[in-house]
C-alpha positions in Angstrom: 133.6 22.2 107.7 130.0 20.9 107.3 129.7 17.2 108.2 127.1 15.4 106.1 125.5 11.9 106.4 123.9 10.6 103.2 120.9 8.3 103.6 119.2 6.6 100.6 118.2 3.1 99.9 119.8 3.2 96.4 123.6 2.7 96.5 124.0 4.5 93.1 122.3 7.6 94.4 124.5 7.6 97.5 127.6 7.3 95.4 126.5 10.1 93.1 125.7 12.4 96.0 129.0 11.6 97.7 130.9 12.4 94.5 129.2 15.8 94.2 129.5 16.7 97.8 133.2 15.6 98.2 134.2 18.1 95.5 133.2 21.0 97.8 136.1 22.1 100.0 133.9 23.0 103.0 131.9 19.7 103.0 132.9 16.4 104.5 130.8 13.3 103.9 131.1 11.5 107.2 129.1 8.4 106.2 126.3 6.8 104.4 123.3 4.7 105.5 120.9 2.6 103.4 117.8 3.0 105.6 116.2 5.2 108.2 116.9 2.7 110.9 120.6 2.5 109.9 120.7 6.3 109.9 119.3 6.5 113.4 121.9 4.0 114.6 124.9 5.9 113.1 124.0 9.5 113.8 125.2 9.3 117.5 128.4 7.8 116.3 129.2 10.0 113.3 127.7 13.2 114.7 126.9 14.9 111.3 125.8 18.5 111.1 123.3 17.6 108.3 121.5 14.4 107.4 120.7 14.4 103.6 117.9 11.8 103.5 115.6 10.4 100.9 112.1 11.0 102.2 110.5 8.2 100.2 112.5 5.2 101.3 110.6 2.0 102.2 110.3 1.5 106.0 
């Protein structure tokens, strides 16, 4: 099972990505973050295999 953290500053984008990824049987979305700082804070807690991150977020 591939554990994924979704990071994007737009909630609608996060929701869409989560919906697509959760349909895959071998992918588990372990969480979401709305900023890079939030992602850095939750990665040690959630321990995802992959961080799917928007590279053009403010901050």
